[in-house]
N, C-alpha and C positions, 0 to 999 in steps of 0.2 A: 614528801615528808620525811625529813631526817632527824633522828635523835642521836644524841651523843651520849652513849653508855660508856662510861670509864670502866675499864676491865682492869682488874688486879693482875701484876705479872705472875706467870706460872713460876717463874724462878727468880728469886732475888739474890745476887751475889753481895755478900758482906765485906769479903776480904778485899781490900783497895789494891792488894799487890797480885790479885789473881791474872794469871797470863791468859790470853785467848785460848791457848791449849788446855788450861786448867778447865776453864768454862766448857770447853768442847767435850772433854772428858767427863764431865758432870752430866751435861746434857745426853750424851752417849748411854751413860749408865741408866738415867731414868727413861730414856727411849726404850732400852732393852727391857727394862721391867715391864713395859706395856701398860695396858690400862686396867682400871679396877674390876673390869667385867670379866666374868668367868668364861672360858672358852666353851661354845656350845659343842655338845656332844652329836656325833653323826648318828643318825638313825640306823638301828642295826638291821641288816639284810635279813629277810626270811630264810635265805639260803644258808645262813650261819645258825639258825635255830637248831637246838638239840633234838627237837621233836621229829625233824626230817631226816635224822641220822639213825635210822633203825638198823639193829644188825640182821644180816643175811647169812643165813645157814646153807652150808654145802649139802648137796645132795640131789636125789632125782627131782627135776622140775624146779629146782632153785634160781636157774636164770630167769625162767617164766614168771616165778614168784616175786622176783625182784622189781618187776615194772608194774606189778598189781598194786592197788591201793591197799594200804594196812588198816 
């Protein structure tokens, strides 16, 4: 079962004197603009979380304390 759905053109050139280069330039500009959908944000890695970046203080036993949970 096939249905004929008539689609409207995405781009309609009104100027009768438009050259193929003009049409190609317009299509390139619209293609570069992208879609209306906003880009998805990448999930932030837990390694970048500021909570993991606690300061380490120099002194006796500091190297051992740097590996212990805070």
